Residue frames relative to the residue before (quaternion, step in Angstrom):
aa qw qx qy qz dx dy dz
X 1.0000 0.0000 0.0000 0.0000 0.00 0.00 0.00
X 0.3585 -0.7221 0.5592 0.1935 3.53 -1.09 0.76
X 0.5387 -0.6403 0.4433 0.3213 3.56 -1.01 1.02
X 0.4871 -0.6273 0.5294 0.2984 3.50 -1.25 0.51
X 0.3577 -0.6714 0.5819 0.2874 3.42 -1.11 0.35
X 0.3552 -0.7392 0.5243 0.2290 3.62 -0.81 1.05
X 0.3900 -0.6937 0.5549 0.2424 3.55 -1.01 0.89
X 0.4714 -0.6336 0.5267 0.3145 3.68 -1.33 0.70
X 0.5499 -0.5842 0.4496 0.3926 3.56 -1.12 0.63
X 0.6290 -0.5451 0.4140 0.3686 3.40 -1.33 0.48
X 0.7812 0.3392 -0.2133 0.4787 3.59 -0.88 0.87
X 0.6054 0.5900 -0.3276 0.4220 3.52 1.25 -0.35
X 0.1398 -0.7762 0.6035 0.1175 3.63 -1.05 0.53
X 0.6492 -0.4944 0.3991 0.4181 3.60 -1.26 0.29
X 0.6446 -0.5462 0.3857 0.3706 3.47 -1.29 0.66
X 0.6207 0.5609 -0.3171 0.4467 3.67 0.96 -1.04
X 0.7035 0.4600 -0.2995 0.4514 3.57 0.76 -0.86
X 0.6401 0.4939 -0.3792 0.4500 3.60 0.97 -0.60
X 0.6213 0.5258 -0.3649 0.4520 3.64 1.02 -0.77
X 0.7037 0.4896 -0.3413 0.3855 3.52 0.72 -0.76
X 0.5937 0.5372 -0.3380 0.4947 3.46 1.30 -0.69
X 0.6639 0.5081 -0.3301 0.4382 3.61 0.81 -0.84
X 0.6341 0.5387 -0.3149 0.4567 3.57 1.06 -0.68
X 0.6958 0.4728 -0.2871 0.4582 3.45 0.95 -0.84
X 0.5931 0.5619 -0.3377 0.4674 3.49 1.24 -0.59
X 0.6791 0.4786 -0.2820 0.4799 3.60 0.92 -0.93
X 0.6518 0.4721 -0.3781 0.4575 3.67 1.00 -0.58
X 0.6126 0.5495 -0.3548 0.4437 3.61 0.99 -0.55
X 0.6009 0.5738 -0.3108 0.4616 3.46 1.11 -0.71
X 0.6960 0.4962 -0.2761 0.4395 3.41 0.92 -1.09
X 0.6570 0.5247 -0.2966 0.4529 3.47 1.09 -0.88
X 0.6373 0.5212 -0.3356 0.4578 3.54 1.17 -0.71
X 0.6126 0.5233 -0.3631 0.4679 3.71 1.08 -0.67
X 0.7444 0.3434 -0.2613 0.5095 3.79 0.73 -0.70
X 0.2860 -0.7917 0.5055 0.1897 3.58 -0.24 1.13
X 0.5476 -0.6346 0.4001 0.3704 3.61 -0.93 0.85
X 0.8116 0.2536 -0.2620 0.4565 3.46 -1.25 0.96
X 0.4152 0.7082 -0.4982 0.2790 3.68 1.23 -0.08
X 0.6900 0.5177 -0.2942 0.4115 3.61 0.64 -0.95
X 0.6502 0.5264 -0.2875 0.4664 3.52 1.11 -0.91
X 0.6386 0.5527 -0.2870 0.4521 3.51 1.15 -0.96
X 0.6531 0.5254 -0.3133 0.4464 3.51 0.99 -0.87
X 0.6241 0.5092 -0.3434 0.4830 3.62 1.03 -1.01
X 0.6593 0.5204 -0.3445 0.4194 3.71 0.87 -0.98
X 0.6461 0.5064 -0.3591 0.4441 3.75 0.91 -0.68
X 0.6203 0.5193 -0.3711 0.4558 3.62 1.06 -0.78
X 0.6807 0.5267 -0.2941 0.4155 3.69 0.86 -0.81
X 0.6154 0.5067 -0.3244 0.5092 3.51 1.15 -0.68
X 0.6586 0.4922 -0.3506 0.4484 3.63 0.82 -0.77
X 0.6406 0.5218 -0.3494 0.4419 3.57 0.94 -0.63
X 0.6526 0.5200 -0.3249 0.4451 3.49 1.01 -0.81
X 0.5788 0.5783 -0.3437 0.4609 3.52 1.20 -0.84
X 0.6839 0.5461 -0.2757 0.3975 3.52 0.90 -1.15
X 0.6723 0.5038 -0.2563 0.4781 3.46 1.11 -0.94
X 0.5953 0.5314 -0.3402 0.4974 3.60 1.16 -0.53
X 0.6377 0.5116 -0.3201 0.4787 3.64 0.91 -0.80
X 0.6835 0.4965 -0.3024 0.4415 3.53 0.86 -0.97
X 0.6281 0.5671 -0.2783 0.4543 3.46 1.12 -0.86
X 0.6579 0.4947 -0.2668 0.5013 3.46 0.95 -1.06
X 0.6286 0.5139 -0.3361 0.4773 3.70 0.93 -0.76
X 0.6841 0.4600 -0.3108 0.4730 3.56 0.83 -0.88
X 0.6305 0.4986 -0.3644 0.4702 3.68 0.73 -0.68
X 0.6625 0.4816 -0.3129 0.4809 3.62 0.89 -0.84
X 0.6607 0.4868 -0.3379 0.4609 3.71 0.88 -0.66
X 0.6552 0.4924 -0.3084 0.4829 3.57 0.94 -0.83
X 0.6686 0.5265 -0.2909 0.4371 3.56 0.92 -0.69
X 0.6214 0.5487 -0.2959 0.4746 3.38 1.31 -0.79
X 0.6552 0.5199 -0.2811 0.4705 3.53 1.08 -1.06
X 0.6387 0.5087 -0.3233 0.4784 3.60 0.96 -0.92
X 0.6449 0.5398 -0.3385 0.4222 3.56 0.91 -0.76
X 0.6560 0.4835 -0.3304 0.4761 3.52 1.08 -0.82
X 0.6360 0.5369 -0.3516 0.4286 3.59 0.88 -0.79
X 0.7572 0.4060 -0.2470 0.4481 3.59 1.00 -0.78
X 0.7382 0.4099 -0.2282 0.4847 3.47 1.24 -0.37
X 0.5369 0.6372 -0.3769 0.4046 3.71 1.16 -0.30
X 0.5189 -0.6762 0.4551 0.2576 3.47 -0.76 1.11
X 0.6501 0.5855 -0.3097 0.3723 3.48 1.00 -0.86
X 0.7009 0.4909 -0.2497 0.4532 3.52 1.29 -0.50
X 0.5490 0.5370 -0.3684 0.5239 3.46 1.51 0.17
X 0.4206 -0.7467 0.4588 0.2347 3.64 -0.74 0.91
X 0.0516 -0.7991 0.5989 -0.0105 3.62 -0.82 1.17
X 0.7777 0.0260 -0.0197 0.6277 3.42 1.30 -0.47
X 0.2164 -0.7798 0.5664 0.1560 3.50 -1.35 0.22
X 0.4285 -0.6477 0.5416 0.3217 3.61 -1.15 0.29
X 0.0880 -0.8305 0.5490 -0.0328 3.56 -0.61 1.21
X 0.0509 0.7994 -0.5958 0.0584 3.60 -0.97 0.78
X 0.7394 0.4129 -0.3341 0.4138 3.49 -1.24 0.67
X 0.4533 0.6993 -0.4473 0.3247 3.55 1.28 -0.11
X 0.0544 -0.8040 0.5882 0.0682 3.61 -1.12 0.56
X 0.8070 0.1798 -0.0563 0.5597 3.55 0.86 -0.92
X 0.6638 0.4595 -0.2455 0.5366 3.50 1.17 -0.86
X 0.4488 -0.7172 0.4783 0.2356 3.62 -0.67 1.03
X 0.5682 -0.5792 0.4392 0.3858 3.58 -1.15 0.41
X 0.6143 0.5392 -0.3522 0.4558 3.53 0.90 -0.68
X 0.6492 0.4762 -0.3481 0.4802 3.75 0.89 -0.61
X 0.6202 0.5554 -0.3270 0.4471 3.53 0.96 -0.83
X 0.6729 0.4396 -0.3027 0.5121 3.58 0.83 -0.94
X 0.6776 0.4573 -0.3753 0.4368 3.74 0.77 -0.55
X 0.6509 0.5199 -0.3169 0.4534 3.58 1.03 -0.75
X 0.6421 0.5595 -0.3359 0.4024 3.56 1.12 -0.60
X 0.2023 -0.8395 0.4729 0.1750 3.53 1.32 -0.53
X 0.4449 0.7022 -0.4557 0.3182 3.41 0.89 0.94
X 0.3864 0.7610 -0.4344 0.2880 3.59 1.37 -0.07
X 0.8509 0.0489 -0.1056 0.5122 3.50 -1.06 1.17
X 0.4909 0.6126 -0.4744 0.3983 3.72 1.05 0.46
X 0.5424 -0.6180 0.4955 0.2798 3.53 -1.13 0.73
X 0.4843 -0.6804 0.4290 0.3442 3.77 -0.55 0.83
X 0.5974 0.5716 -0.3549 0.4363 3.59 1.21 -0.57
X 0.7312 0.4317 -0.2235 0.4785 3.57 1.05 -0.56
X 0.5433 0.6242 -0.3813 0.4121 3.61 1.31 -0.03
X 0.1758 -0.7532 0.6277 0.0878 3.70 -0.73 1.08
X 0.3599 -0.7555 0.4886 0.2469 3.68 -0.41 0.97
X 0.6301 0.4938 -0.3721 0.4697 3.67 0.97 -0.58
X 0.6312 0.4913 -0.3937 0.4530 3.74 0.85 -0.42
X 0.6534 0.5120 -0.3139 0.4608 3.44 0.90 -0.89
X 0.6648 0.5247 -0.3124 0.4302 3.59 0.90 -0.71
X 0.5815 0.5602 -0.3032 0.5060 3.47 1.30 -0.92
X 0.6950 0.5013 -0.3006 0.4188 3.55 0.72 -0.94
X 0.6492 0.4998 -0.2950 0.4916 3.65 1.04 -0.86
X 0.7019 0.4799 -0.2884 0.4402 3.59 0.94 -0.81
X 0.5426 0.5638 -0.4391 0.4416 3.52 1.25 -0.05
X 0.5738 0.5819 -0.3984 0.4164 3.63 1.14 -0.36
X 0.4845 -0.7113 0.3996 0.3156 3.66 -0.55 1.17
X 0.6888 0.4962 -0.3253 0.4166 3.67 0.92 -0.67
X 0.6891 0.4862 -0.2462 0.4776 3.53 1.31 -0.35
X 0.2435 -0.8160 0.5141 0.1031 3.58 -0.54 1.28
X 0.7975 -0.0608 0.0469 0.5984 3.49 1.08 -0.66
X 0.0982 -0.7963 0.5951 0.0455 3.56 -1.17 0.71
X 0.1162 -0.7765 0.6156 0.0679 3.64 -1.16 0.64
X 0.1567 -0.8117 0.5625 0.0116 3.49 -0.59 1.24
X 0.0160 -0.7825 0.6218 0.0304 3.73 -0.75 0.87
X 0.0963 -0.8064 0.5758 0.0947 3.53 -0.84 0.86
X 0.0238 0.8368 -0.5432 0.0638 3.67 -0.55 1.00
X 0.6996 -0.4324 0.3438 0.4532 3.51 -1.01 -0.91
X 0.6276 -0.5128 0.4082 0.4200 3.59 -1.12 0.33
X 0.5390 -0.1047 -0.8338 -0.0570 1.56 -2.37 1.02
X 0.7344 0.3722 -0.2729 0.4976 3.66 0.89 -0.67
X 0.0450 -0.8819 0.4673 0.0421 3.57 0.58 1.11
X 0.7241 0.1658 -0.1010 0.6618 3.60 1.28 -0.79
X 0.0543 -0.7617 0.6452 0.0238 3.57 -1.22 0.91
X 0.0702 -0.8080 0.5834 0.0432 3.57 -0.83 0.93
X 0.0387 -0.7778 0.6272 0.0102 3.62 -0.99 0.87
X 0.1314 -0.8358 0.5330 -0.0090 3.39 -0.62 1.30
X 0.1947 -0.7080 0.6534 0.1841 3.57 -1.26 0.41
X 0.2321 -0.7919 0.5498 0.1297 3.58 -0.66 1.00
X 0.5176 -0.6030 0.5132 0.3243 3.52 -1.36 0.41
X 0.2982 -0.7490 0.5621 0.1846 3.53 -0.97 0.66
X 0.4403 -0.7048 0.4951 0.2537 3.52 -0.85 1.09
X 0.2746 -0.7776 0.5540 0.1144 3.47 -1.06 1.04
X 0.7828 -0.0590 0.0746 0.6150 3.39 1.29 -0.66
X 0.3985 -0.6770 0.5525 0.2786 3.64 -1.36 0.19
X 0.2099 -0.7820 0.5835 0.0625 3.43 -0.97 1.06
X 0.1843 -0.8093 0.5573 0.0209 3.58 -0.50 1.14
X 0.2845 0.7367 -0.5691 0.2288 3.64 -0.15 1.06
X 0.7797 -0.2668 0.0440 0.5648 3.45 0.38 1.50
X 0.7564 0.0594 -0.1046 0.6430 3.58 1.16 -0.46
X 0.4762 -0.6742 0.4914 0.2780 3.61 -1.15 0.32
X 0.0245 0.7741 -0.6305 0.0518 3.67 -0.87 0.94
X 0.4314 -0.5986 0.6001 0.3089 3.37 -1.53 0.09
X 0.1157 -0.7201 0.6785 0.0882 3.51 -1.38 0.63
X 0.3020 -0.7372 0.5756 0.1844 3.61 -1.02 0.79
X 0.7427 -0.4395 0.2528 0.4375 3.55 -1.21 0.13
X 0.6457 0.5181 -0.2699 0.4918 3.55 1.25 -0.59
X 0.5142 -0.6644 0.3880 0.3790 3.60 1.26 -0.06
X 0.4188 0.6940 -0.4807 0.3344 3.67 1.14 0.36
X 0.3349 -0.7686 0.5249 0.1469 3.55 -0.85 1.10
X 0.0568 -0.8255 0.5602 -0.0391 3.52 -0.60 1.17
X 0.5812 -0.5259 0.4804 0.3935 3.55 -1.23 0.30
X 0.3861 -0.6986 0.5600 0.2220 3.40 -1.10 0.90
X 0.2683 -0.8228 0.4927 0.0910 3.51 -0.59 1.28
X 0.8023 -0.0414 0.0793 0.5901 3.47 1.06 -0.69
X 0.5371 -0.5842 0.4728 0.3830 3.56 -1.27 -0.01
X 0.0892 -0.7828 0.6157 0.0144 3.66 -0.71 1.11
X 0.3944 -0.7383 0.5176 0.1773 3.46 -0.52 1.25
X 0.8147 0.3036 -0.2134 0.4455 3.58 -0.93 0.97
X 0.5337 0.6138 -0.4438 0.3762 3.53 1.19 0.00
X 0.4933 -0.6070 0.5391 0.3124 3.64 -1.11 0.92
X 0.2138 -0.7444 0.6300 0.0567 3.45 -1.18 1.13
X 0.1163 -0.7572 0.6407 0.0519 3.50 -1.03 0.96
X 0.1574 -0.8023 0.5754 0.0197 3.55 -0.82 1.18
X 0.1739 -0.7537 0.6263 0.0969 3.59 -0.99 0.99
X 0.2713 -0.8547 0.4249 0.1238 3.49 0.08 1.34
X 0.7864 0.2845 -0.1567 0.5254 3.61 1.01 -0.79
X 0.2408 0.7798 -0.5472 0.1857 3.63 1.04 0.72
X 0.2528 -0.7670 0.5651 0.1687 3.62 -1.00 0.84
X 0.7597 0.1979 -0.1714 0.5953 3.62 1.38 -0.17
X 0.4942 -0.6294 0.4964 0.3366 3.50 -1.21 0.62
X 0.5159 -0.6134 0.5151 0.3037 3.43 -1.32 0.67
X 0.2718 -0.7846 0.5350 0.1558 3.57 -1.17 0.60
X 0.5585 -0.5838 0.4479 0.3829 3.47 -1.12 0.61
X 0.7717 0.3723 -0.2804 0.4329 3.45 -1.08 0.87
X 0.5254 0.6047 -0.4146 0.4317 3.49 1.43 -0.08
X 0.3523 -0.7016 0.5643 0.2554 3.60 -1.37 0.11
X 0.2875 -0.6787 0.6633 0.1294 3.43 -1.32 0.90
X 0.5292 -0.6274 0.4291 0.3771 3.59 -0.77 0.90
X 0.4980 -0.6805 0.4397 0.3092 3.61 -0.79 0.97
X 0.6178 0.5428 -0.3797 0.4238 3.63 1.02 -0.53
X 0.5583 0.5971 -0.3543 0.4541 3.50 1.20 -0.41
X 0.7262 0.4554 -0.2245 0.4635 3.31 0.77 -1.21
X 0.6511 0.4937 -0.3146 0.4831 3.64 0.96 -0.72
X 0.6720 0.4948 -0.3127 0.4536 3.64 1.06 -0.80
X 0.6311 0.5349 -0.3215 0.4606 3.52 1.10 -0.59
X 0.6646 0.4487 -0.3042 0.5142 3.58 1.01 -0.81
X 0.6367 0.4824 -0.3817 0.4651 3.73 0.93 -0.58
X 0.6291 0.4830 -0.3582 0.4926 3.68 0.94 -0.54
X 0.6619 0.4593 -0.3488 0.4788 3.75 0.79 -0.63
X 0.5926 0.5769 -0.3500 0.4399 3.59 1.09 -0.60
X 0.7224 0.4078 -0.2668 0.4905 3.56 0.97 -0.98
X 0.7730 0.2261 -0.0961 0.5850 3.60 1.11 -0.59
X 0.1727 -0.8434 0.5023 0.0815 3.62 0.29 1.17
X 0.6236 0.5786 -0.3399 0.4009 3.48 1.20 -0.58
X 0.5271 0.6245 -0.4005 0.4144 3.65 1.33 -0.29
X 0.1241 -0.7940 0.5925 0.0550 3.51 -0.65 1.05
X 0.7894 0.1980 -0.0546 0.5785 3.67 1.07 -0.87
X 0.1391 -0.7267 0.6687 0.0732 3.47 -1.13 0.95
X 0.3332 -0.6878 0.5874 0.2661 3.45 -1.59 0.03
X 0.0842 -0.7827 0.6064 0.1122 3.59 -1.10 0.18
X 0.0372 -0.7476 0.6625 -0.0288 3.48 -0.91 1.05
X 0.5391 -0.6802 0.4181 0.2682 3.51 -1.09 0.98
X 0.6745 0.4312 -0.2620 0.5390 3.57 1.35 -0.36
X 0.7801 0.3337 -0.1802 0.4976 3.61 0.74 -0.99
X 0.4308 -0.7097 0.4599 0.3152 3.73 1.16 -0.28
X 0.8187 -0.2592 0.1875 0.4769 3.50 -1.07 -0.77
X 0.1094 0.8350 -0.5357 0.0624 3.50 -1.06 0.66
X 0.0973 -0.8291 0.5460 0.0708 3.69 -1.05 0.26
X 0.4641 -0.6752 0.4775 0.3173 3.52 -0.94 0.60
X 0.3110 -0.7456 0.5607 0.1818 3.57 -0.64 1.21
X 0.5471 -0.6537 0.4226 0.3079 3.46 -0.97 0.81
X 0.6246 0.5596 -0.3323 0.4316 3.61 1.21 -0.18
X 0.6968 -0.5280 0.2483 0.4172 3.43 1.39 0.27
X 0.7212 0.3755 -0.2782 0.5113 3.67 0.96 0.32
X 0.3892 -0.6516 0.5881 0.2795 3.58 -1.38 0.18
X 0.1122 -0.7667 0.6268 0.0826 3.55 -1.13 0.84
X 0.2062 -0.7756 0.5921 0.0733 3.55 -0.92 0.97
X 0.2162 -0.8129 0.5383 0.0511 3.70 -0.89 1.11
X 0.5397 -0.6362 0.4089 0.3698 3.51 1.22 0.20
X 0.7747 -0.3557 0.2211 0.4737 3.67 -1.07 -0.51
X 0.6642 -0.5680 0.3063 0.3773 3.63 1.10 0.18
X 0.4451 0.6495 -0.4867 0.3784 3.69 1.12 0.12
X 0.8864 0.1159 -0.0468 0.4458 3.48 -1.28 0.61
X 0.1325 0.8555 -0.4885 0.1088 3.44 1.18 0.91
X 0.6264 0.5222 -0.3720 0.4432 3.73 0.87 -0.55
X 0.6274 0.4642 -0.3516 0.5170 3.70 0.94 -0.51
X 0.6673 0.4913 -0.3494 0.4373 3.68 0.73 -0.82
X 0.6628 0.5119 -0.3226 0.4412 3.58 0.93 -0.73
X 0.6137 0.5137 -0.3644 0.4761 3.66 1.03 -0.69
X 0.6842 0.4540 -0.3193 0.4731 3.56 0.75 -1.04
X 0.5968 0.5423 -0.3872 0.4471 3.70 0.85 -0.70
X 0.6951 0.5075 -0.2856 0.4216 3.60 0.55 -1.08
X 0.6825 0.5035 -0.2639 0.4594 3.50 1.10 -0.95
X 0.6505 0.5209 -0.2806 0.4761 3.50 1.15 -0.74
X 0.6379 0.4849 -0.3364 0.4947 3.53 0.88 -0.89
X 0.6438 0.5539 -0.3170 0.4222 3.72 0.86 -0.71
X 0.6535 0.5262 -0.2411 0.4878 3.48 1.33 -0.74
X 0.8118 0.3091 -0.1331 0.4771 3.60 0.83 -1.07
X 0.5655 0.6600 -0.4094 0.2777 3.68 1.01 -0.53
X 0.6320 0.4935 -0.3464 0.4869 3.58 1.17 -0.41
X 0.7539 0.4048 -0.2614 0.4466 3.64 0.99 -0.21
X 0.7997 0.0758 -0.0375 0.5944 3.60 1.01 -0.70
X 0.3615 -0.6587 0.6099 0.2521 3.39 -1.47 0.30
X 0.2417 -0.8071 0.5174 0.1499 3.62 -0.24 1.14
X 0.3768 -0.6907 0.5737 0.2275 3.48 -1.18 0.54
X 0.7813 -0.0445 0.0444 0.6210 3.62 0.85 -0.93
X 0.1243 -0.7487 0.6417 0.1108 3.62 -1.14 0.57
X 0.1581 -0.8183 0.5497 0.0564 3.53 -0.58 1.04
X 0.0775 -0.8503 0.5180 -0.0517 3.50 -0.46 1.33
X 0.2042 0.8278 -0.4874 0.1886 3.62 1.33 0.49
X 0.7628 0.1580 -0.0513 0.6249 3.51 1.12 -0.96
X 0.3399 -0.7877 0.4774 0.1902 3.60 -0.18 1.20
X 0.6612 0.4700 -0.3207 0.4890 3.60 1.07 -0.48
X 0.7678 0.1756 -0.1476 0.5983 3.72 1.10 -0.10
X 0.0514 0.7829 -0.6137 0.0879 3.55 0.34 1.24
X 0.0393 0.7797 -0.6238 -0.0363 3.62 -1.16 0.40
X 0.2013 -0.7932 0.5699 0.0742 3.53 -1.23 0.46
X 0.3222 -0.6780 0.6065 0.2620 3.67 -1.29 0.19
X 0.3354 -0.7303 0.5749 0.1537 3.45 -1.23 0.75
X 0.2991 -0.7081 0.6139 0.1795 3.50 -1.13 1.02
X 0.7866 -0.1929 0.1264 0.5728 3.51 0.92 -0.83
X 0.4053 -0.7149 0.5078 0.2582 3.55 -1.14 0.48
X 0.4499 -0.6790 0.5151 0.2669 3.64 -0.96 0.79
X 0.3722 -0.7599 0.4906 0.2081 3.54 -0.90 0.93
């Protein structure tokens, strides 16, 4: 006999079907508990808070930088009232400070190149270096002054350096050669230039004759000096001074026994000439 299959009671379902229905019901309940969009909204609130934090930080940074800038622009320590100066010899520190034109300027607005250019316009100053840093020595100036090579006397006395630049005479220096312009109609001005050949010729003449303390200068005849034997010799603008001196000495040796010259003109050593005061008998 074969066993009978038992029929399921009416309204009953297989176990697997009941489980599936139970799982679907639980899933619907979980979805009902978490409202739609809740997770997205939470993430959105976090992002807004981060943006607000960055805005606060940015505002604080701007306020901080603004306060520091205000201190830099308002603190008395950053406005120049004095400078550290070095290298001066004849020009005083007070003059250098005045020529630099940095008094009461803020260090942020000082251009070292402009200050150097202003200082180098001063005839006595050959070179200037300007450094801008922090207080207390916010501005430092180092200068190199021109050395006087001779004294030029043209209604007033000035210094002249080896390049012919006319400078203010700062003090009396013993032993400097003096050049006098006897017939000058106008005074010489600081900042003018004397021809370099004149300066070189005068120094060459002084080197050959160290006992010469004073030379003459004439715009037409050039450099000259009073010879102790009673005449004046003129050497022109000073080029080729050694050759002119040799020709001059030879000429004097030839004529001095015959005539007393008044002036000897050596501007052109190939064509020297002289004037005669009297002839020797």
